[in-house]
N, C-alpha and C positions, 0 to 999 in steps of 0.2 A: 371492399365496403361499397356495395352497389348503390348508386343514386343516379339513375339514368332517366332521360326523358322519353325513351322508347321502351315498350313492353318486351319482357323477356320471359321465356317459358320457365315454369317451375313444376315439380311433380310431387305428389303425395302418394305414399304407398302404405297400406295398413296390413301388416302380417299379424292378424289377430285371430286366435283360436276361439272356437265356440260361437262364431257369428250365426245369426239366424236370419233367414229370408224375411225381408220386411223391416228389419232394424234400420234405424236412421242415424246418420252422422251429419250434424249440421256444423259447418265451419263458418266462423264469424271473424271479421277484422276488428281489432280493438284500437280505437283512437286514443292516443295518449297525449296529454295527461288526464283527459276527461273520463277515460274508461268507458266511453260510449261504444257499443258494439253494433255492427251491421252484418247481416247475413251475406256471405260471399258466395257460398255454394253448398248444396246439400247432396249427400250420397245416400240412396236407398239401397240397402244390401240385397243383391241378387245372386251373390256367389259366396257361399259360406267359407271359402278358403281365403278370402281377403277382399280388400277394396283398393281402388286407386283413382287418382284424379290428376289431370294436367291443365294448368291455367297459365295466365300471364300476369306479370307484375311490372310496375314502373319503378319501384323502389323497395327497399327492405320493408317487411311487414310483420307486425305482431298479430298472431291469430289465437283463437281459442276454438276447440271443438267440443261439442256436447253430444252425448250418445243417448238415444231413446230406443227402447226395445220395441219389438213389433206389437206389443200389448200397450204401448204408449207410456210405459214406465221409465222414469229416469234412474240413473245409477245412484245407489245409496252409498255415500262415502263422505269424506271430509273435504271434498273439492267440488267446485261447480263445473269443472271442465278441465281440459288439458291445454295449457298455453304453450306456444312455441313461436319461434322467429324463423322467417323464410327470407332468403335473399333471391333476387332474380337469378335463375339458372340452377338453383338448388334442387336436389332430390332428397326429400325428407321421409324417413321410414319410421313407422311405429311398430314395435314388436311386443306382443303381450297377449292377454286373454280378455275375453268379453267382460267378465265380471269385474275385472280390475283394469279396465281400459284406460282410466285416467292416470294410471301408474306405469303405463307402457314405457319401454325403453325407446328413446329417440336417437336416431342415427342420421348421418348426412349433414351437410352444411356446417354450421358452427359447432354442431354437437359431436363432431368427430375429434374435437380437441380433447385429449386424454384427461386433463385436469378438470375441465368442465364436466365431462361425461361421468367421472368418478363422483363428483359432488352431487350431480343430479340423481344418479342411481342411488346414492345413500339417502338423499332426501325422499325419493320415491319409495324406498323400502320402509322408511319411517312412516310415511303417509299411508302406506298399504296396511300396516298394522292398526293405525288409528282409525282408518276407514272401516276396518272390519268391526270395530267397536260400534260404529254408527249403525251398521247392519244388525248387530246384536241388539241394539236399542230398539230398532224397528220390529225385530222378531219377537222380543219380549213384550212389546206394546201390543202387537197383533195377537199374542197368546194370552193377553190379560195378566201377564206376570209383572205387576207393578214394582215389586221388590227388585226383580231382575233388571227392569228398565232403569230404575234409579241407580242400581249398582254399576251398570255399564255406562250410564251417563256420567257418573262420578269418575269412572276410569277414563272416559273420553276427555273430560274437562281437565283432569290432572295429568294427562298423558305426558306433558312436557316437563313435569316436575321431577327433578333428580333422575332423568332418563339418560343413561350413558350414550345412547344413540343420538340424542339431541346434540350433545357436546361434540360428537364426531362430525355431525353435519356442519355445525358451526365452525369447527376447525378446518374442514375441507373448504368451506366458503371463504374463510379468512385467508387460507393459503392461495386460493384462486385469485382473490383480490390483490394480495401482496405481490403476486407474480405478474400482475397486469395493471401496474400503476398508470400506464398510458391509455388504459381503457380497452374495452372490447365491445362488440355489438351487444352481447348479452348484458354486460354491466350497464351500458348506456340505456338500454330499454328498461331494465329493472330499476334503475335509479331515477328515471325521469319523473314518475309520479311522486317520489319522495321529496322532490324540490318544493312541493306544496306545503310541507310541514316540518322539514328539517331546517336548522339554522342556515340562512341564505349565504352567509360568509363561508361556511364549511362546504356547501354545495358548489360555490364559485371556485373554491380552491381545488376541489376534485376536478371540476371541468377544466380549469386552467392547466392541469397536468395531462389532459388528454392529448393524444397525437393529433396532428393536423388532419390526418385521414379520418379519424373518428369525428372531429369537430365538423368536417365538411360533409359528413354523411347525412342522410335524411333525418335520422333521429338525433344526430349531433346538432343540426340547425334547430330542430324543435326544442332541444334542451336549452340552447342559447336563448331562444324566444321566451321560454317559460321562466328562466332565471330572471330575465328583464321584467317580466310581469310580476314575479314574486317580490322583486326589489321594491316595487311600488307599494306593496302592502306589508313590508317588513316592519317589525316593532321599531318605533321611533319616527315613522313617517306619518303624515296626516291621514287619518282614516278616510276612505272614500265616502262620498255622499251616498245616501240611500233614501228611498221613499217606499214605505211599506203600508199595507192596509191590514189592520188587526182583525181578529175574529169578531170584534164588536163593531167593525165598520169604520173605525177611526183611522186617520192617516198620520203616520209618524215619520219624521225625518231626522237627520243628524242634528239639526238645530233644535229639535224638540228636547234633547237631552243636554244641551249646552249648560255647563256649570255643574254637571253631575258625572259620576262614573257610570258607564253603561256596559253591562255584561250581556252579550248575546250567548244564548245556550241552545245549541242545536241538539234536540233530543228525539228519541223514537223508540221503537220496539227492538232494542238491542241489549245484550247483557250489560254493556258498559253504561248505558243510560239508566237501566233499571237499578244498577248498583249505586251510581253516583247521585241519583236524583235527590235523595234526602239530604245529601250534603250541600247541594246547591240551594235547597230550600232553607237549610240552616244558615248558610251564608247570607241569603237575602234577608232573613229575619234579623240577623245580627246587624246589618248595615243599612237597611232600607230607610231608617230615620236619620242616617248620617251622610246620605248623599249617594247611595247606590240604587240604580235602576237595573232590572233584569228584563230582557225581552226574550221569550221563548220562541224558537223556530222549530217547527215540526212539519212533516209532510201532510198529515191528515189527522185531525182530532177524532174524526169519525172512526178511523181504523183503531185508534186506542180504545175508544168507547166500545167498539164491537168486541174486542178481545176481553175487555173488562166484564162485559155482560156474559160472555161465554164461560168465564172462569169464576163467576160470582158464587156458585154453589158447589164448586169442586174443592173438596177438602185437601187434595194434593196440590192445589194451586193457590192456597190461602195467602201465602206471602206475596206471590206475584200479583194476585188480585188486589191486595192492600196497596201495593206500590202503584198499580195502574189507577186505583181510585184516587190516590194522592196526586198523581200526574194530572188527572182531570180536574183537580181543585187547585192548581197552581195559582198563587196570589198575584203573580206578575202579568204583564201584557203578553199575549200570545199571538203569533203570526203563523198562518199556514202557508207553506211554500207551493204546494200543489193546488193552486186555485186559478180562477180566471184572470187574476190580476198579474199582468206582465212584470210589474215592479217586484212583486214577491218572488216570482220565478227567477228574476235576475240576481237576487241576493246571493245565491250559492255561487254563481259565476263571479260576481264582483269580489267576494271575499274568499273564493276558492275553498268553499266548505265541502269537504270530501268524505264525510262519514259522521258517525255518532260515537260518543258525545263529543261535540266540537264547541270550543269557546273562543270568544273574541272580547277583549277588554279595551275600552276606549276611555281616555281620561277626560276631565271636565273641559279641557281646551281642544278636544277633538283629535288628540294624538293616539294612534294605535299603540297599545302597550304590550299586548299578548294576543297570539292567534295560534291555536293548535288544539290537539285533543286534550286529554286530562292534564298534560304538562302545563297548558295555559290556565287551567283551573287552579292548579297549585300556585302558579305565578300570580294569578289574580288574588288569591287568598293572602299571599305574602304582601302584595302591594297595598291591598285594602287595610291590612293590619297596620302597616307602617304609616299610612296616610289618614286613616279614619278612626283608629282606636283612641281611647281616652288620653293615652300618653301624648297624642299630638295636639290635644286641646289646650 
């Protein structure tokens, strides 16, 4: 488990068939738990038989590579890239084909462990099929085949329903976890972001079972730091102070909502937000006169409005357009996170908001009651029903 202060060589080898001169492979480091990426190096294909790179690392590193064709096109599939972990001294090999490069077999380093290799190959095989559905969607769209596009979209969205391959992958993952209760570098890296929204006591228990070697590694120390940060915003703790500027130019703080229940709702252009938005509106209408305030958090209202205008006269996007229209008419206070106001930008970091839809419930005394994705919304509904419904009056 390398964690040295001096840099050590590592090697990347790509045995990928079908490469074209001028294709580009961009390798980025991923900072966890923030998921921020930074370009580490880029390979421009000048040999159709494969590619390679040698560099230096100070510590174990999580990477992602993204492939672009010589025509500037990205790979159409169900993944945004291929993630992998490299230790100083590792030689990592990717074996596959250009069209399905994100499902390439990984060898070397931690990936030579048989149980992990079997699980990842099964997962890649599943993704390979689902990714082909995405290409079928694009082909039908380009051909003007609307019926075909929706047929493949439905197959894509329901791919994991009653799929025996899915259960096999889950079974292999469970077996790998059960065989490695003291942790592995792979599990350490994969679990690190989960600390942001899984019950903190459960994550601490998992961490406590790790071996000292795992705990002392680069990602082991990052895990310990993140657990400490998340303990500070765990349910039952005082909610951190905030200062936000609304889209109307007003300034709101934690004190603004003293004596009321405050529900933060982070929403945007994601299927989860589009689905749940009307339920959040219903909850607000139900309890707004009984002590509930909602503050919407979104990156950019202008982006929502732009898509609304684009889908306005499209009969195939009627439902989406109606939802977007309702989003633009939210009755509660709205805050844009991507603005010139540093306080707004800080909100995601303070409360570790990591996606959409994300909810934070604060009680009238300023105590954080729930913080998570849709699970927190369900918890908020339960709490508000218990505390604000007529039965409590």
